[in-house]
C-alpha positions as CSV (number, residue, x, y, z in Angstrom):
1,X,-11.1,19.7,-17.2
2,X,-10.8,18.5,-20.8
3,X,-7.9,19.4,-22.8
4,X,-8.0,19.1,-26.9
5,X,-5.0,18.1,-28.7
6,X,-5.6,19.9,-32.0
7,X,-7.0,17.0,-34.5
8,X,-6.8,14.9,-31.4
9,X,-7.7,14.1,-27.4
10,X,-5.1,13.1,-25.2
11,X,-6.0,10.8,-22.8
12,X,-7.9,12.8,-20.2
13,X,-5.4,11.5,-17.3
14,X,-3.1,14.2,-18.4
15,X,-5.9,17.0,-19.0
16,X,-4.4,18.9,-16.3
17,X,-0.7,18.8,-17.3
18,X,0.4,22.1,-19.6
19,X,0.3,24.8,-18.3
20,X,3.3,27.3,-19.1
21,X,3.4,31.1,-18.1
22,X,1.6,33.3,-19.7
23,X,3.6,35.4,-22.7
24,X,5.3,38.8,-22.0
25,X,2.7,39.6,-24.7
26,X,-0.6,39.6,-22.9
27,X,0.7,41.8,-20.0
28,X,-1.4,43.9,-18.2
29,X,-0.1,47.6,-17.8
30,X,0.4,48.4,-14.4
31,X,-3.2,50.7,-14.4
32,X,-5.3,47.6,-15.2
33,X,-3.6,45.1,-12.6
34,X,-5.9,45.7,-9.3
35,X,-9.2,47.3,-8.8
36,X,-9.6,50.7,-6.0
37,X,-10.7,49.6,-2.8
38,X,-14.0,51.7,-1.8
39,X,-13.8,53.2,1.7
40,X,-16.3,50.3,2.5
41,X,-13.7,47.8,2.1
42,X,-11.2,49.3,3.4
43,X,-13.1,50.0,7.2
44,X,-14.8,46.7,7.3
45,X,-13.7,44.7,10.2
46,X,-16.2,41.2,9.9
47,X,-18.9,39.6,7.8
48,X,-22.5,39.7,8.5
49,X,-24.1,36.9,9.1
50,X,-21.2,34.9,9.5
51,X,-19.7,35.4,12.9
52,X,-16.1,35.1,13.5
53,X,-15.5,34.6,9.8
54,X,-11.8,34.3,9.1
55,X,-11.5,36.5,5.4
56,X,-14.2,37.2,2.9
57,X,-13.5,37.3,-1.1
58,X,-14.0,40.7,-2.5
59,X,-13.6,39.8,-6.0
60,X,-12.6,36.6,-7.8
61,X,-12.1,36.8,-11.4
62,X,-11.0,34.0,-14.3
63,X,-11.3,34.1,-17.7
64,X,-9.8,31.0,-20.4
65,X,-9.0,32.6,-23.3
66,X,-8.1,29.6,-25.6
67,X,-6.6,31.6,-28.9
68,X,-3.8,32.7,-25.9
69,X,-3.8,29.2,-24.4
70,X,-4.3,31.1,-21.1
71,X,-5.9,31.0,-18.0
72,X,-5.6,34.2,-16.2
73,X,-6.5,34.6,-12.3
74,X,-7.5,37.9,-9.8
75,X,-8.5,37.7,-6.8
76,X,-9.1,39.8,-4.0
77,X,-9.5,38.6,0.2
78,X,-10.2,41.1,3.3
79,X,-8.4,39.8,6.3
80,X,-11.1,39.9,9.3
81,X,-9.0,37.8,12.0
82,X,-5.7,36.3,13.0
83,X,-6.4,33.2,12.0
84,X,-7.5,34.7,8.2
85,X,-4.1,35.8,8.1
86,X,-2.9,32.6,6.7
87,X,-4.6,33.4,3.4
88,X,-1.7,35.9,2.6
89,X,0.2,32.4,2.2
90,X,-0.3,31.3,-1.8
91,X,-0.5,28.2,-3.0
92,X,-0.8,27.7,-6.9
93,X,-0.4,23.8,-7.6
94,X,-0.2,22.5,-10.7
95,X,0.6,19.0,-13.0
96,X,3.7,18.7,-15.0
97,X,4.8,15.7,-17.7
98,X,7.8,15.2,-19.6
99,X,8.5,13.2,-22.7
100,X,7.1,13.1,-26.6
101,X,6.5,17.1,-25.7
102,X,8.9,19.9,-26.1
103,X,8.0,22.0,-23.0
104,X,9.6,25.2,-21.3
105,X,10.8,24.8,-18.3
106,X,9.2,24.0,-14.3
107,X,10.3,27.6,-13.3
108,X,7.9,29.2,-16.1
109,X,4.5,27.3,-15.6
110,X,2.5,29.4,-14.0
111,X,3.8,33.0,-14.5
112,X,2.7,36.7,-14.1
113,X,2.6,36.4,-10.7
114,X,1.9,40.4,-9.4
115,X,0.5,41.1,-6.0
116,X,-0.4,43.9,-3.1
117,X,-1.1,44.6,0.1
118,X,-3.3,47.3,1.2
119,X,-3.5,48.0,4.8
120,X,-6.9,50.3,6.8
121,X,-6.0,53.5,6.1
122,X,-5.0,53.2,2.4
123,X,-1.0,52.3,2.4
124,X,0.0,49.7,-0.3
125,X,3.2,47.6,-0.2
126,X,3.9,45.8,-2.8
127,X,4.5,42.2,-3.0
128,X,8.6,42.6,-4.7
129,X,9.7,38.5,-3.8
130,X,10.2,35.2,-6.3
131,X,7.5,32.9,-5.5
132,X,9.2,29.4,-4.5
133,X,9.3,26.5,-6.7
134,X,8.1,23.1,-4.8
135,X,7.7,19.4,-6.0
136,X,5.4,17.7,-4.0
137,X,5.4,14.3,-6.2
138,X,7.5,13.2,-8.6
139,X,7.2,9.7,-10.9
140,X,9.6,9.1,-13.9
141,X,7.8,11.0,-16.6
142,X,5.5,13.6,-14.2
143,X,5.8,16.1,-11.5
144,X,3.5,17.0,-8.9
145,X,4.8,20.6,-8.3
146,X,3.2,24.2,-6.7
147,X,4.3,28.0,-6.6
148,X,4.4,29.7,-3.4
149,X,4.6,33.2,-2.2
150,X,3.5,35.1,0.7
151,X,1.9,38.4,0.0
152,X,4.0,41.6,2.4
153,X,3.3,42.8,5.7
154,X,-0.3,41.3,5.8
155,X,-2.7,42.8,9.4
156,X,-6.2,41.7,10.5
157,X,-8.1,44.5,8.4
158,X,-5.5,44.3,5.5
159,X,-6.8,43.7,1.3
160,X,-4.7,41.5,-0.3
161,X,-5.1,40.9,-3.6
162,X,-3.2,39.0,-6.5
163,X,-2.9,37.9,-9.7
164,X,-1.4,35.1,-12.1
165,X,-1.6,32.9,-15.4
166,X,-1.6,29.9,-16.3
167,X,-0.7,28.8,-20.2
168,X,-1.5,25.3,-21.3
169,X,0.5,24.4,-24.3
170,X,-0.1,25.7,-27.8
171,X,-1.1,22.0,-28.9
172,X,-3.9,22.0,-26.5
173,X,-7.2,23.5,-25.9
174,X,-8.6,23.2,-22.7
175,X,-12.1,22.8,-21.7
176,X,-12.7,24.9,-18.0
177,X,-13.9,24.3,-14.8
178,X,-14.8,26.3,-12.6
179,X,-15.5,26.0,-8.5
180,X,-17.3,29.1,-7.4
181,X,-17.9,27.9,-4.0
182,X,-14.7,27.7,-1.3
183,X,-14.0,27.8,2.1
184,X,-15.0,31.5,2.0
185,X,-17.6,33.8,1.5
186,X,-17.6,35.6,-1.9
187,X,-18.7,38.8,-2.4
188,X,-18.5,39.1,-6.1
189,X,-17.1,36.3,-8.4
190,X,-17.2,36.2,-12.3
191,X,-16.1,33.6,-15.1
192,X,-15.7,33.5,-18.2
193,X,-15.0,31.3,-20.8
194,X,-13.3,32.3,-24.4
195,X,-12.9,28.6,-26.6
196,X,-11.7,28.2,-29.6
197,X,-13.0,27.9,-32.9
198,X,-10.5,25.4,-34.3
199,X,-11.5,22.4,-36.0
200,X,-10.9,19.3,-34.0
201,X,-10.9,15.6,-33.7
202,X,-11.6,12.9,-30.6
203,X,-9.7,9.9,-30.5
204,X,-11.6,8.1,-32.8
205,X,-11.4,10.7,-35.5
206,X,-15.0,12.1,-35.0
207,X,-15.2,16.0,-35.4
208,X,-15.4,17.6,-32.1
209,X,-18.6,20.1,-32.6
210,X,-19.9,21.7,-30.0
211,X,-19.5,21.7,-26.1
212,X,-21.1,20.5,-23.0
213,X,-21.5,21.7,-19.3
214,X,-22.6,20.4,-16.0
215,X,-23.4,23.2,-13.7
216,X,-24.2,23.5,-9.7
217,X,-25.0,26.8,-9.2
218,X,-26.9,29.2,-6.3
219,X,-30.7,29.5,-7.6
220,X,-31.0,32.4,-9.6
221,X,-27.7,31.9,-12.3
222,X,-27.4,30.7,-14.8
223,X,-24.4,30.4,-18.0
224,X,-25.4,32.9,-20.4
225,X,-23.8,32.5,-24.1
226,X,-22.8,35.3,-26.1
227,X,-21.8,36.4,-29.6
228,X,-19.0,38.5,-29.0
229,X,-16.3,40.1,-30.9
230,X,-13.4,37.8,-31.9
231,X,-10.1,38.6,-29.9
232,X,-6.9,39.4,-31.8
233,X,-6.4,35.5,-32.5
234,X,-7.6,34.4,-35.8
235,X,-8.6,30.5,-33.2
236,X,-11.1,32.7,-31.1
237,X,-14.7,31.3,-32.0
238,X,-16.1,34.8,-31.5
239,X,-18.3,33.1,-28.2
240,X,-18.7,33.4,-24.9
241,X,-19.6,32.0,-21.7
242,X,-20.0,33.5,-19.0
243,X,-21.0,33.0,-15.6
244,X,-21.5,36.1,-12.8
245,X,-22.6,35.5,-9.0
246,X,-23.3,37.4,-6.0
247,X,-22.6,36.7,-2.1
248,X,-22.0,33.3,-2.4
249,X,-22.3,31.2,1.1
250,X,-18.6,29.3,2.3
251,X,-19.0,25.8,1.4
252,X,-21.0,23.7,4.2
253,X,-19.0,22.8,7.1
254,X,-21.0,19.8,8.8
255,X,-20.5,16.3,10.9
256,X,-20.3,13.4,8.9
257,X,-20.0,15.5,5.1
258,X,-20.9,13.9,2.1
259,X,-18.0,14.3,-1.0
260,X,-18.1,17.9,-1.3
261,X,-17.7,17.3,-4.8
262,X,-21.0,16.8,-5.2
263,X,-22.9,19.9,-2.9
264,X,-20.9,23.1,-3.5
265,X,-21.3,25.2,-6.7
266,X,-19.0,24.6,-10.0
267,X,-19.2,24.4,-13.4
268,X,-17.4,21.1,-15.4
269,X,-17.1,22.0,-19.5
270,X,-16.3,19.5,-22.0
271,X,-15.8,19.7,-25.7
272,X,-17.2,17.2,-26.7
273,X,-18.0,15.2,-30.0
274,X,-21.8,13.5,-28.6
275,X,-24.8,15.0,-29.7
276,X,-26.4,13.5,-26.0
277,X,-25.0,11.7,-23.0
278,X,-26.5,8.9,-23.8
279,X,-24.4,8.8,-26.8
280,X,-21.3,10.0,-25.0
281,X,-21.8,6.8,-22.3
282,X,-22.3,4.0,-24.8
283,X,-19.7,5.1,-27.1
284,X,-17.3,6.1,-24.3
285,X,-18.5,2.1,-22.8
286,X,-18.1,0.6,-25.6
287,X,-14.6,1.6,-26.3
288,X,-13.7,1.1,-22.1
289,X,-15.1,-2.5,-22.2
290,X,-13.4,-3.4,-25.3
291,X,-10.2,-2.5,-24.0
292,X,-10.9,-4.4,-20.9
293,X,-11.6,-7.5,-23.1
294,X,-8.8,-6.8,-24.8
295,X,-6.4,-7.1,-21.6
296,X,-8.0,-10.1,-20.4
297,X,-7.8,-11.9,-22.8
298,X,-10.4,-14.8,-24.5
299,X,-11.4,-17.7,-21.7
300,X,-10.1,-20.2,-23.9
301,X,-6.7,-18.4,-23.3
302,X,-7.3,-18.3,-19.1
303,X,-8.7,-21.6,-19.0
304,X,-5.9,-23.8,-18.0
305,X,-4.6,-21.5,-15.1
306,X,-8.3,-21.6,-14.3
307,X,-8.2,-25.5,-14.1
308,X,-5.3,-25.6,-12.4
309,X,-6.3,-23.4,-9.2
310,X,-10.2,-24.6,-9.7
311,X,-9.1,-28.5,-9.0
312,X,-11.0,-30.2,-6.5
313,X,-13.8,-27.3,-6.0
314,X,-16.9,-28.9,-6.4
315,X,-19.8,-26.0,-7.1
316,X,-19.5,-22.6,-9.0
317,X,-18.9,-20.6,-5.3
318,X,-15.9,-22.4,-4.0
319,X,-14.1,-22.6,-7.7
320,X,-14.4,-18.6,-7.0
321,X,-13.4,-18.9,-3.1
322,X,-10.0,-20.2,-5.1
323,X,-9.7,-17.5,-7.6
324,X,-10.0,-14.8,-5.1
325,X,-7.4,-16.2,-2.9
326,X,-5.0,-16.6,-5.8
327,X,-4.9,-13.5,-7.1
328,X,-5.4,-11.8,-3.2
329,X,-2.3,-13.6,-2.8
330,X,-0.6,-11.8,-5.4
331,X,1.7,-8.6,-4.9
332,X,-0.7,-5.2,-5.2
333,X,1.6,-2.5,-6.3
334,X,-0.7,-0.3,-4.9
335,X,1.0,-0.9,-1.6
336,X,4.4,-1.6,-2.6
337,X,7.5,0.3,-3.7
338,X,7.6,1.2,-6.9
339,X,10.4,-1.1,-9.6
340,X,11.3,1.7,-12.1
341,X,12.1,1.0,-16.0
342,X,13.1,-2.8,-14.7
343,X,9.4,-3.4,-14.5
344,X,8.3,-6.2,-16.3
345,X,6.2,-5.4,-18.6
346,X,2.6,-6.3,-18.3
347,X,0.3,-6.2,-21.5
348,X,-2.3,-8.6,-20.4
349,X,-4.1,-10.5,-17.5
350,X,-1.7,-13.7,-18.7
351,X,1.3,-11.5,-18.1
352,X,-0.5,-10.7,-14.7
353,X,-0.7,-14.2,-13.5
354,X,2.9,-14.8,-14.8
355,X,4.8,-11.9,-12.9
356,X,1.9,-12.3,-9.3
357,X,1.9,-8.8,-9.2
358,X,-0.8,-6.2,-10.9
359,X,-2.4,-3.3,-10.1
360,X,-5.4,-3.1,-8.8
361,X,-7.0,-2.7,-12.3
362,X,-4.7,-5.7,-13.8
363,X,-5.7,-7.5,-10.8
364,X,-9.3,-7.4,-10.9
365,X,-8.6,-8.1,-14.8
366,X,-7.2,-11.3,-13.9
367,X,-9.8,-12.4,-11.7
368,X,-12.4,-11.5,-14.2
369,X,-10.4,-13.5,-16.6
370,X,-10.1,-16.4,-14.5
371,X,-13.4,-16.6,-13.7
372,X,-14.1,-16.5,-17.1
373,X,-11.7,-19.4,-17.7
374,X,-13.8,-21.3,-14.8
375,X,-16.8,-21.2,-17.0
376,X,-18.4,-18.3,-15.1
377,X,-20.0,-15.0,-16.3
378,X,-17.7,-12.2,-15.2
379,X,-17.8,-8.9,-16.3
380,X,-15.6,-5.8,-14.7
381,X,-17.7,-2.5,-13.7
382,X,-16.1,0.9,-13.6
383,X,-17.3,2.3,-10.0
384,X,-16.3,5.9,-8.1
385,X,-14.6,6.2,-4.9
386,X,-17.2,7.8,-2.8
387,X,-15.3,9.0,-0.3
388,X,-14.5,11.6,-3.0
389,X,-16.9,11.6,-5.6
390,X,-20.6,10.4,-6.6
391,X,-21.1,9.8,-10.7
392,X,-22.7,12.4,-12.1
393,X,-24.2,11.3,-15.8
394,X,-24.7,14.2,-16.8
395,X,-21.1,15.3,-17.2
396,X,-19.9,13.8,-20.3
397,X,-16.4,12.2,-18.2
398,X,-15.5,8.5,-17.5
399,X,-12.7,10.1,-15.6
400,X,-15.3,10.1,-13.2
401,X,-14.2,6.6,-12.0
402,X,-11.5,6.0,-10.3
403,X,-11.6,2.0,-9.7
404,X,-12.9,-1.1,-11.1
405,X,-14.6,-3.9,-9.6
406,X,-16.0,-7.5,-10.8
407,X,-19.0,-9.0,-11.4
408,X,-19.8,-13.2,-11.2
409,X,-22.6,-14.7,-11.5
410,X,-22.4,-17.5,-9.3
411,X,-25.5,-19.8,-9.0
412,X,-27.4,-17.7,-11.2
413,X,-27.2,-14.6,-9.2
414,X,-25.0,-12.1,-9.7
415,X,-22.0,-10.7,-7.0
416,X,-19.6,-8.4,-6.6
417,X,-16.7,-8.6,-5.9
418,X,-12.9,-6.5,-4.9
419,X,-9.9,-8.0,-5.9
420,X,-8.2,-5.4,-6.4
421,X,-8.3,-3.5,-2.9
422,X,-6.0,-5.4,-1.1
423,X,-7.5,-8.0,1.8
424,X,-10.8,-7.6,1.2
425,X,-13.1,-10.3,2.2
426,X,-14.5,-12.3,-0.4
427,X,-18.2,-11.6,-1.6
428,X,-17.9,-7.8,-0.1
429,X,-16.7,-4.3,-1.7
430,X,-14.3,-1.8,-0.2
431,X,-16.8,0.6,1.1
432,X,-16.0,3.5,-0.9
433,X,-17.1,1.3,-3.5
434,X,-20.3,0.3,-1.9
435,X,-23.8,1.5,-3.4
436,X,-22.4,3.6,-6.0
437,X,-23.9,3.7,-9.6
438,X,-20.6,3.1,-12.6
439,X,-21.0,1.3,-15.2
440,X,-20.9,-2.0,-16.2
441,X,-19.9,-4.5,-18.7
442,X,-23.3,-6.7,-20.2
443,X,-23.9,-9.7,-22.2
444,X,-24.7,-6.8,-24.6
445,X,-22.7,-3.7,-24.0
446,X,-22.3,-1.7,-21.2
447,X,-25.1,-0.1,-19.2
448,X,-25.3,1.7,-15.6
449,X,-25.7,0.1,-12.6
450,X,-25.5,0.6,-8.7
451,X,-23.0,-1.7,-6.7
452,X,-23.6,-3.8,-4.1
453,X,-24.2,-3.2,-0.5
454,X,-23.7,-4.1,3.0
455,X,-25.2,-4.2,6.5
456,X,-23.8,-3.5,10.1
457,X,-22.8,-6.8,10.3
458,X,-19.9,-7.2,7.8
459,X,-18.5,-4.5,9.8
460,X,-18.0,-4.9,13.2
461,X,-15.8,-3.7,15.8
462,X,-15.8,-5.1,19.2
463,X,-14.0,-4.4,22.4
464,X,-13.8,-6.1,25.8
465,X,-12.0,-5.2,29.1
466,X,-11.2,-7.7,31.5
467,X,-9.9,-5.5,34.3
468,X,-8.8,-5.7,38.1
469,X,-9.0,-3.2,40.8
470,X,-6.7,-3.4,43.6
471,X,-7.4,-1.7,46.9
472,X,-6.8,1.6,45.6
473,X,-9.2,1.8,42.8
474,X,-5.8,1.3,40.7
475,X,-6.5,-0.8,37.6
476,X,-4.5,-4.0,35.6
477,X,-5.8,-6.0,32.8
478,X,-5.8,-6.5,29.1
479,X,-8.4,-5.3,26.1
480,X,-8.9,-7.3,23.6
481,X,-10.1,-5.4,20.4
482,X,-11.6,-7.1,17.2
483,X,-12.2,-5.9,13.8
484,X,-14.3,-7.1,11.1
485,X,-15.3,-5.7,7.1
486,X,-14.2,-1.8,6.5
487,X,-12.2,-1.3,10.2
488,X,-10.3,-4.3,9.5
489,X,-9.3,-3.1,5.9
490,X,-7.8,0.0,7.5
491,X,-6.5,-1.2,9.7
492,X,-4.4,-3.7,7.8
493,X,-3.8,-1.3,5.3
494,X,-2.1,0.9,7.4
495,X,0.5,-2.1,8.1
496,X,1.1,-2.2,4.4
497,X,2.3,1.1,4.0
498,X,4.5,0.6,7.7
499,X,6.4,-1.0,9.4
500,X,5.6,-3.6,12.9
501,X,6.9,-0.8,14.6
502,X,4.3,2.1,13.1
503,X,1.1,-0.3,13.4
504,X,2.0,-0.9,16.7
505,X,2.0,2.7,17.6
506,X,-1.0,3.5,15.6
507,X,-3.2,0.7,17.0
508,X,-1.2,2.0,20.9
509,X,-3.1,5.8,20.0
510,X,-6.2,4.4,18.8
511,X,-7.0,3.3,22.3
512,X,-5.3,5.9,24.2
513,X,-7.6,8.3,22.3
514,X,-10.3,6.2,23.7
515,X,-9.9,5.4,27.5
516,X,-8.7,8.1,30.1
517,X,-5.3,9.8,30.0
518,X,-3.9,7.9,33.2
519,X,-4.0,4.4,31.6
520,X,-1.3,3.4,30.0
521,X,-1.4,0.8,26.9
522,X,0.5,-1.1,25.2
523,X,0.0,-3.6,22.0
524,X,0.7,-7.4,23.1
525,X,-0.4,-9.2,20.3
526,X,-1.8,-8.6,16.4
527,X,-3.5,-11.5,15.1
528,X,-4.9,-12.6,11.9
529,X,-3.1,-9.2,10.0
530,X,-2.9,-11.0,6.6
531,X,-6.5,-13.5,7.4
532,X,-8.5,-10.8,4.8
533,X,-10.9,-13.9,5.5
534,X,-10.8,-13.9,9.9
535,X,-11.4,-10.9,12.0
536,X,-7.9,-8.7,12.8
537,X,-7.8,-9.4,16.7
538,X,-5.7,-7.0,18.9
539,X,-4.3,-7.4,22.3
540,X,-3.3,-5.2,24.7
541,X,-2.0,-4.6,28.5
542,X,-3.1,-1.9,30.6
543,X,-2.9,-0.3,33.6
544,X,-3.6,3.3,35.9
545,X,-6.6,4.8,36.8
546,X,-9.6,5.2,34.9
547,X,-11.6,6.9,38.1
548,X,-12.5,10.4,40.0
549,X,-11.6,9.7,43.8
550,X,-14.1,12.2,45.5
551,X,-13.8,10.9,49.4
552,X,-14.6,7.5,49.8
553,X,-16.5,6.9,46.7
554,X,-14.7,6.3,42.9
555,X,-16.3,7.4,39.6
556,X,-15.9,5.3,37.2
557,X,-17.5,6.2,33.3
558,X,-20.2,3.5,32.1
559,X,-18.3,2.6,28.7
560,X,-14.3,2.6,29.2
561,X,-13.5,3.1,25.4
562,X,-16.0,6.6,25.4
563,X,-14.0,8.4,27.4
564,X,-12.8,10.5,24.9
565,X,-16.1,11.0,23.5
566,X,-17.7,14.4,22.3
567,X,-21.0,15.3,21.1
568,X,-21.5,14.4,17.5
569,X,-24.1,16.6,16.0
570,X,-23.8,20.2,17.6
571,X,-25.4,21.9,14.7
572,X,-29.5,22.7,15.0
573,X,-30.1,22.8,11.5
574,X,-28.3,20.5,8.6
575,X,-27.8,21.9,5.1
576,X,-26.4,18.6,3.5
577,X,-27.1,14.9,3.8
578,X,-25.7,13.2,6.8
579,X,-23.4,10.8,5.3
580,X,-21.4,7.6,7.1
581,X,-18.9,5.8,5.7
582,X,-20.5,2.4,5.8
583,X,-23.2,0.1,8.1
584,X,-21.6,-0.4,11.2
585,X,-21.9,-2.2,14.7
586,X,-19.7,-1.1,17.9
587,X,-20.0,-4.1,20.7
588,X,-18.4,-3.1,24.1
589,X,-18.3,-5.3,27.1
590,X,-16.3,-3.9,30.5
591,X,-15.7,-6.0,33.0
592,X,-13.8,-5.0,36.4
593,X,-13.1,-7.3,39.2
594,X,-13.6,-5.6,42.7
595,X,-11.2,-6.0,45.7
596,X,-12.9,-6.6,49.2
597,X,-12.8,-3.4,49.8
598,X,-15.1,-1.8,47.0
599,X,-18.6,-2.3,46.4
600,X,-20.9,-0.9,44.5
601,X,-23.0,2.7,45.8
602,X,-24.5,3.2,41.9
603,X,-24.8,2.1,38.6
604,X,-26.9,3.7,35.9
605,X,-29.9,1.9,34.7
606,X,-30.4,-0.4,31.4
607,X,-31.0,1.3,28.0
608,X,-32.4,0.9,24.5
609,X,-32.9,3.7,22.2
610,X,-33.9,3.6,18.6
611,X,-33.2,5.1,15.8
612,X,-36.5,4.6,13.1
613,X,-35.8,0.9,11.9
614,X,-32.0,1.8,11.0
615,X,-30.4,2.0,14.2
616,X,-30.6,0.8,18.2
617,X,-28.7,1.8,21.2
618,X,-28.4,-0.4,23.9
619,X,-26.6,-0.3,27.7
620,X,-26.7,-2.7,30.6
621,X,-24.8,-2.7,33.9
622,X,-24.8,-5.6,35.5
623,X,-23.0,-5.9,39.4
624,X,-22.3,-8.7,41.9
625,X,-20.1,-8.2,45.1
626,X,-17.1,-9.4,43.3
627,X,-17.5,-7.2,39.8
628,X,-19.2,-4.9,37.7
629,X,-20.1,-5.8,34.0
630,X,-21.0,-3.2,31.3
631,X,-22.7,-4.1,27.9
632,X,-23.4,-1.6,25.2
633,X,-24.2,-2.2,21.6
634,X,-24.0,0.5,18.8
635,X,-25.9,-0.2,15.1
636,X,-26.3,1.9,12.8
637,X,-27.8,0.3,9.0
638,X,-27.7,3.5,7.2
639,X,-25.4,5.0,5.0
640,X,-27.2,9.0,4.2
641,X,-30.1,10.2,6.0
642,X,-31.8,13.2,4.4
643,X,-31.4,16.6,5.8
644,X,-35.1,16.6,6.4
645,X,-34.6,13.9,9.0
646,X,-31.2,15.1,10.8
647,X,-33.8,15.8,13.6
648,X,-34.2,12.2,14.1
649,X,-31.1,11.8,14.0
650,X,-30.1,13.9,16.0
651,X,-32.3,13.2,18.5
652,X,-30.7,9.5,18.3
653,X,-27.3,10.6,19.2
654,X,-28.2,13.1,21.9
655,X,-30.0,10.4,23.7
656,X,-27.9,7.6,23.8
657,X,-24.6,10.1,23.9
658,X,-26.1,11.0,27.2
659,X,-26.9,7.9,28.5
660,X,-22.9,7.1,28.1
661,X,-21.8,10.1,30.0
662,X,-23.2,8.0,32.9
663,X,-21.4,7.0,35.8
664,X,-20.8,3.8,37.9
665,X,-20.1,5.2,41.8
666,X,-18.4,2.7,43.8
667,X,-17.6,3.3,48.1
668,X,-14.5,2.3,49.3
669,X,-13.8,1.2,53.0
670,X,-10.7,1.7,55.1
671,X,-8.3,-0.9,53.9
672,X,-8.1,-3.4,56.7
673,X,-4.3,-4.5,58.3
674,X,-3.8,-7.5,60.0
675,X,-2.4,-7.6,63.8
676,X,-0.1,-10.4,65.5
677,X,0.4,-9.9,68.9
678,X,4.0,-10.6,70.1
679,X,5.0,-13.8,71.0
680,X,4.6,-14.6,75.1
681,X,8.3,-15.3,77.1
C-alpha cells in the first residue's frame, strides 16, 4: 500500500502502519450490520465443483474512505466441514510505529468488531466476547500485532459473519490494495475506494495529481471509475473506484508453485505524481542511485583501504576475491542479535569498514565502494526476493525490491556478486536473487536488467553410504552428505540462527526423513561450515535394518536415500507454471558389503531417462559376490516449466520415481556354525 502524508510522502517502508479505530460517529445501525441469509445459504452443505471444500465465502466487502481515513471490512463465510470451523478463529494483523507522531493506543487501532454465528435452522448467536490483542514482533519503535477473536458456537453448516474497521491517521492517505483471491472460493465480493481531493506533494515537492494501479483480475472483470456524490467530508474527491466479482476460485494449490503474489487476483493502487511508468522508474531510480552513491562515498575515500586489502594481487579477479573475502568476514547483522540503542552509528561505507559489521545492504555497498577504490567499475542493483515475489514494472512501487546485489566489471565482463548474503560463494548469487528483473546503476543513470543465473553444477548434493551387513540383515556404517551452492547456503544460514546442538539435530532429522525409520542416525563430524568456498560436508554413523524380510529373502530399496519419497506431481493438469527454486544435481552412491551367507538374487536394470535438454536421470546397480553398489544421478537445469509443458515434466518424474521404487532382492542361507569334536582321553 501507499500512504500519503498531507503535503509530503512518508517512506514506503511505513505505508502499512497507522491503523486506528473507526470513530463512534461512523458506527452503523444494528439493522445495517449484517445481510439476511437466504434459505439456499442455510441449507448449503457443499460447493459444486469443489468436493471437500472446507468453507466458502458467501460475500466479502471492503470500503476505503479517504475522507474518514478508514477501511471498513465485512465478511460472510459458510462452514462446510469440520476443518472449516477454523475460520471462526479470526486474526486481524496490523503494524504500528511510534516516535514523532501522536498515535492512539494499540487497543484502538483495529476497532468496531462485531460478529455473529447463524445455525442452519436460522438461529443466531451474537459475538459478545472481547478481542485479544497479541504482539507478534516488537522493536524499539515498531510492533507487529494482531487482534484475535473466535465467533461463538460454530458447527458444520453455520454461517459466520463479522465486521471490523481499520483507520489510518488523519495525517495520512492510503491507497488500497485489494487482494481478491485467497484460499476459499468467493461467491461474491465488492471493493470500493473513495480517494481524497486534498492537494498533496511527494517527497520531492511535486504535486500528487493522479492515481495509478496494477490489476490482475478474472476475465471480463474491470476497474470501474465513476463520478460519485461527495460524502459528508470536504476532502472527498467525488470519484469512486470499484471492482465487483463473482465466483472467484480459490488460489491454486499445486506442487512447486511460483510466488502466489504474482498469480492471484488483486488490484494495487498508488497515489503518484508521475504520468507514465517510465517517468516513475527513471525518477525513483535516480533518487535511489544518488542515495546509494552518497552512502558508498567516492572511490578516492575507499582507495587506501582497497589498496591494503588487494596488496599482492595481480589481476582484477584476484583483487576482487580479496575484497570479497574481507567483506564476507564482517558481521552480518541480519544473523546477529540486535545491539539496541548503543549500536554504532553508520553514515557511510567507511563506517561499515571501521565497525566491521553492517546490514546486508550496507555490506554490499561497502563491497562496491572497495571495488571502486581498487579501480574497478562497480554498480549496485536492486532485486526482488523471488521466493516471495517477482518484480512487476507496471506497479509503480519501488518497494517491490527486497535486496541489493553488486555488479562488477571484471576483465571486460559484468559479473554478479551477493556479499550481503552471508556465506554466498564468490561470483554467485543466493538463488532468491538469480534470474530476476531488477533496477541497476549504469554509467549514465539507472536501467532495468536481469540478474545472473546458475546451472545444476553450482547447486549440488552428494549422498554416499558405505554400509556393512551382518548375517542377520542388520547394517552399520557411515553416510557422508556434501552440499554445494544453494543447499550449502541453506544449512550455513541455519547454523547461524542456532547453536551446535540445534544444527546437529536438524541435520539428523533431515537424514532420518530420507532413510528407513528403523535406522539410527548420529552426526559425527561437520566440515567447512564457515568456509563458503568449499562444499559443506557432514558425516553420520548409522545402524539398523534397511530391509524387509520375506522368508529367506531380504528386500532392500534400490536407493537408501529415497525411502521416504512420495510422488511429486500428482495432478493431471496444471494451472500455473512449475517453479523450482534453482537448477540442481543430486548424486547418490550406496555400497553394501555382504556377509558370506547373503547373495544377490535380483537387482534392477540400468536406466537412463532424459527430460528434453534440461534434465537427466540415471541409475546403475552393480553386484559382486561380496557387495552391491548403487549409483543414481538426477540433474535438472530448469527453473520454470510452463503449464503447457507440464505433461512432459510429469511424465519424466513419473518414470524415474517409479524406477526409484524398484527393489533389490538378497537371498540368505543358514548361518554355518563350526562343530569341534570333544578331546579324547
